C-alpha positions, 0 to 999 in steps of 0.5 A: 561852051554853046548853048543848043536848043533841042527838040525831041519828038515821040509818043506821049501817054497824056492824062487821059490815057491817050497817046499823043505824039508831042516835041518837047524842047530842051537845052543842052551845052556842047561844042558842036551840033552832033555833040548837042544830038548825042547828048540829049539822046544821052540825057532822054532815053532814061525818061522816054519809053519806046522810039524817039527822034531829035526832030532840031537842033539849033544854036542858041545865043543865050549867054548865061543861066541863072538856076532855081532848083524849085522852079519848073519854068524857064524865062528868057530875059533880054537885057541891054547893057549900057555903055558910054562911048568915050569919045562921042558920049553916046549911049551904046546897048549890047543885048544879051540873053540870060535863061532864068529858072522861076516857078512864076513870073515873079519868082523868075524876076526875082532869080533875075535880079537875084543873078544880077545882084552887084553887077557893076554896069547899067543895065535894062531888062528889056523883056522877060518871057515864058520859053517852052524848054522843059529842062536844061542839061550843063556838061558835067566837068570830071577832073583828071582824077574822076576820069582815072577811076 
């Protein structure tokens, strides 16, 4: 699966009663850009009254997601996995992006450490930054038994 960042543009009623045009970001897993657009439309239709448009869909390089149902923010962890080249004895660093849920920076850092617990290889946390993502929609796989119903 690939992760796609989708931006949805719509009119939102603000707390002060003013209607403002906003663009919000979401993450969906999909096989193609077309599927990602269809999935975000399906996921957002119940939450948005009135018209909205998908203003952008872009593929991300996120390799893994550490969830926390209590968290309301998403942080992007840039992680360098360290290996040693046996022939040259040189250190190699492979960068991976991991999305981590957290209510705060400290919460996201704790969730990152928990998610990486048991990792056999060496790694460095290069950065941990808050993202504008509001939600992440994973594909729910149905078994052949569920599909027949």
